[in-house]
N, C-alpha and C positions, 0 to 999 in steps of 0.2 A: 466021622464028621459027614454030615449030610450036605447036600448041594446048597441048601439055603444058608447053612452056617458058613460054608466056604465063600459064598457071595458076600455074606455079611463081613467076613474077615477081610476079603479083598477090598471091599468098599471102605472099610475103616482104614486100611493101609493107604489107599489112594487119597482119602480125605486128609490123613496125616501128612502125606507128601505134599498135597496141595496147600495145606496150612503152613508147612515149612517153607515152601516156595513163596507163599504170600508174605510170610514174616521177613524173608530175605529181601523181597521187593520193597516192602514197607520200610525196612531199615535203610535201604539205599535212598529211598525218597526222603526219609528223615535226614540223612546226611546231606543230601542235596539242598534241602530246605535250610539246614543250619548254615551251609556255605552261602546260600543266597541271602540269608539274614545278616551274616557277617559283612557281605559286600554292600548291602543296603545301609547298614550302620556306618560303614566306612564312607560310602558316598554321601550320606547325610552329614557326617562330620566335615567332609570337604566342602560341601555345597552350602551349608548353613552360613558361614561367613560371607560367601559370595552373594547369597540371597540377601543377607542383611545389607551388604554394601550396595547391591543393586537397588534395594528399596530406598536407602539413603540417597543414592544418586538420582533415583526417580523422584523423590521428594524435592531434591535440589533442582532437578530439571523442571519439575512442575512449577516450583517457585520462580525459576528464571523465565519460564514461558508466561506465567501470569504477570510478572513485572514487565516483560517485553510487550505483552498485550496492552497493559495500562499505558506504557510509553507510546505505543502506536496510536491508541485512542486519543491521548493528549496531543500528539503531533497532528492527528487528523483534525482535531478542533482548531489548532493553531493555523493549519493550512487553510481550513475553511474560512477562518477570520481574515487571513491574509488575502484570500481570493476576493472576499467581499469588499475589503478595503481597496484592493487593486481595481476592482470593477468601478467602485465609487469615485476613485481619484484618477483613474486612468485617462478619462476624457479630458479632465481639467489639466492634468499634467501634460498630456500631449498637446493640448491647445496652447498652454503657457510655453512649453518648450519650443514649439515650432512657430508660433505666431510672432514672437519677438525677432528672431532671425529673418523671417520672411518680410516683416515690415521694414527692417533695416536694409535688406537686400533691395526691396522695391524703392526705398528712399535713395539708396546709393545709385541704383540704375537711373532714377529720375534726375538726380543731381549730376550724374555723369553726362546724361544726354543734354542737359541744360548747359553744362560747361563746354561740351563739344560744340553746341550750336553758337554759344557766345564767341568761342575761338574762331569759328568760321565766319563770324560776322552776320549771322542770320538774325532777322528781327526777333526780338524777344516775344515769346508767346505768353500773354498774360492770363489767358483762361484755358481751361481744358474743356470747355463747353458746359452746357447746362446739365446738371445732375438732378435726377428725380429722386427725392427722398420723401415721397408722399407716404411711405409706410411709417415714417417717423412722426408721430404725434400730429398728423394733419398739416405739416408745414411743407413748403416746397422751396427748393433752392433756386435762386436766380442766377443768371449768368454772371460770373465774376467780373467780366469786363464790361458790364452794362453800366449805364450812366446812373442807375439807381444806387444811392449810397447805402441803402438798407440791403443786407444780404438775405434776410429771411423775411417772409411776409406770411401772414396767416391766411389760409384759404377760406374763402367765404362760404 
């Protein structure tokens, strides 16, 4: 055997050992891939029902959120209407609510003062003085205690 043939035989043996090692490595990789595939299949079998349940829950949650949003919009419209009504009626209600008790309180105070003055024997006051009501339709009020029998006269 010549040196060239010996190199060729050694190279062939080394290639065979390299291929054998490569086959062993590839078989181990193949086993690992089979194990990974089994784990993935098992994981898929376990998670598929969970994902379906999650999707159903998500659909229910989405429906609930949509319903809540619609209720909130409806409530917002009702609240806006109530505010508008409250603004429109508020002044009138306040005036009606407070004016009647205030008029009654003023009348009670006036009546009480008259009663006290009568009990003390003070002369009865027949007039409270002239009152200017010129803003009312051009009329002016005369003094209640005056000799003029007419209480109202038209301004000239």
